[in-house]
Steps between C-alpha positions, in 0.01 A plus 500: 500500500799729533411643841786364708796735493306768312511848657126558453403202719551423868437126522600334824478142375327274250383143547545287191367152430799343682369640831158342458366216711201272446189577703182296524190721499128431480451748217795410276617158617879451498658814355830680520505822701749758623525505880587841641609328820827431319568873500355575840718231664817556295786620719640702210208742533534518880126534561457804273217333310186385681135434420430865586733651237511249213295479181539230239403607148409223260265438210421154639303513824579145605867599537413675825255243631710467818504878549174622350492813719832606349415419140399750237388346173586711196381460145742310277697710253424359159565612146743770609576597141136607450395598854802699616344841429172426678607275788472687830506215753850568633445877516185451711675238710789739566252763622341245733834387642612859557169581671515205742875519557468735795237291682624346826375157393376349175334206674158666521479570127309280258732505199238326286320834500809714440354688203187596695718612794711711264193671346370591849845622601527713186155654565601585856825657379317716246245602764765606751739667258 
């Protein structure tokens, strides 16, 4: 994706398919998922990342089945050669992340409704500005 090492992005870490484990769920059966506990327990991060300050972005919701409160499902980016000029998903997502970044905890947010939250936030900002 070109985000790691790029000056315009501040990515703390990425979980690739090698970090996935198999989970058995009622909804999906046996599926691979990305456990955030690997990051939360990793001594390298020295406790900097917790359930209250971590969001996992993915276009596949079952990847955060173990950490649904921390998962934010985004739309897949398809046909970039034709959709590049009109795709606004990452721009809206950046606004959402900037808006919630100063909250003391992210654990009370329902990230499945992030776009609705952002619209309300934007209305409040326009009303107070």
